[in-house]
N, C-alpha and C positions, 0 to 999 in steps of 0.2 A: 142303438138309442144312448143319448147323452144323460148321463146320471147328473144330477142338481143337487147342491146343498144349499140351503138359505140360513144364513146366521143372523140372527136378529138380537141386537145387544145394546145395551147402555153400560154405564161405569159399574153397575152392581150386580146384574143379572143378564144371563144370555140364553137364549133357546135355539138349537140346531134341528132344523128340520130338512126332510126329503121329501118332494112332491111324488105323490102316487095317483094312478088314476083308476077308480072302481066304477065299473060300466061307463067309461068314458066322462066321469066327472072327477075334478081333481080333488085330492085332499092331502093334506100333511101329515106325515109320520114325523113324531118326536124323535129325534136320533140322541138328543141329550140335551140336559137342561144344567145350567151352570150359573153360581151363585159366587159373589165375592162380598161377603157382609162389612170388611174392614171400609169398603167405599162408603158406607152408610153412617159410620160412626162419626162421632165429632171430634174436631181437632185434637182435643185435650186426652180422648180414649186412646188416638192412634199415636200421638207422641207421648214424650216422655213427662213427667209431670212439673218439672222445673227446668228453666234453662241452666246451660252450665254457666260457672263463672270463673274469670281469670285475675291473677294479679299480675301487672306488668314490672319490670325490672324497674322503673322509673317511677313507681309508686302509685301509679295508675290502675284502675280496676274496671271491672264491666262485665256484661252477660254475652254470651254467644248466643245467637239469635239463628234459628233454622233459616237456611237458604232456600228452603222448597216448600211448596204446598203439600202437607201430608195426603190430601184427598187426590191431587194430580198424580202422586207416586203411586197410590193405590190403583187408579185407574190405569197408571199403565203398566202396573204389574198384572192386572187383569187382562188387559189386551195381549199381553206376552203369553199368558195361559191360554187364552182363547186361539191366538195365532199357533201355539203348538198342537192344539186339537186339530185344527182344520190343516196344517201341515202334515199330520200324521194320517190325515184321511186323504189327502193327495198321494203321499207315498204307498199306501196301502191300495191307491187305485178306486176308492169310494166314490168318488165324483170326478167330473171334467169341467164342471161349470159352477160357479160359486157366486152367489147373491148375497152382499153385505147390506144389511140393513140396520143403522145404527144412528143415535144422536150425534149431532153434526161433530162436537168436541170429540165423543168417543170415536167417531170415523177416523178423524186427523189421526189419532192412536194406533188405530189398526192400520191406517196407511203407513205409519211409519215403520210398523213392525215388517209389513209386507215389502216396503222399500229396500229394508236391511237384508233381507232373503226373499227374493221374488218368489212366487209360487210358478213353476215350470209347466206349461202346457194347459193351464187354466183360465178358462176365461171368466173375467170378473164383472160384475154389474153392481153398481152402487147407488143405494139410495140413502140419503139423508134424514131420517125420520127415526122417532122413537115410538116403535109399535110392540113394545116390550109388554105393554099392559091389554094388546088385542088379543082374542080367542083364535084359536086356529081357523074356524069356519070364517071368520070376519076376516082374515089374513087372506084366505083363498080369494075371496072378493077384492079385497084391496089391491092383492097384486095381479089378478087379472090372469091367472094362470094358464097357459096352453101346454097343450101335451107335445113333447119334443119330437120330431120326425126321426 
């Protein structure tokens, strides 16, 4: 029987489930719950309090401006953390099939991680929705889980 993991995530929270069948009815067993509170912070809480300053030899001066969006950076960090979790599960043969369910932007970040280091011998299904607020029993209905053969 093929084991499946279901990762439901957005940029600040993720839930990892494994489907189980009790009396031929599907349920979701929580494998892990992950949180990245820095993704919810305001920009000024993530970055330094002031831009750096410089003085040029020619007498000019100005401020250094951050080249990246702090929320984007934190989302990328969280995506890499989640990828490590699913990669470790693959290495330990915990699953053979993976369903990724994530908000569209965050799905792109997860895909980047997977493209950098592909998950070998894993069947991956993607759903671009943010179901992180759904309860497990509602997810069973939404996902229309079928018992693997």
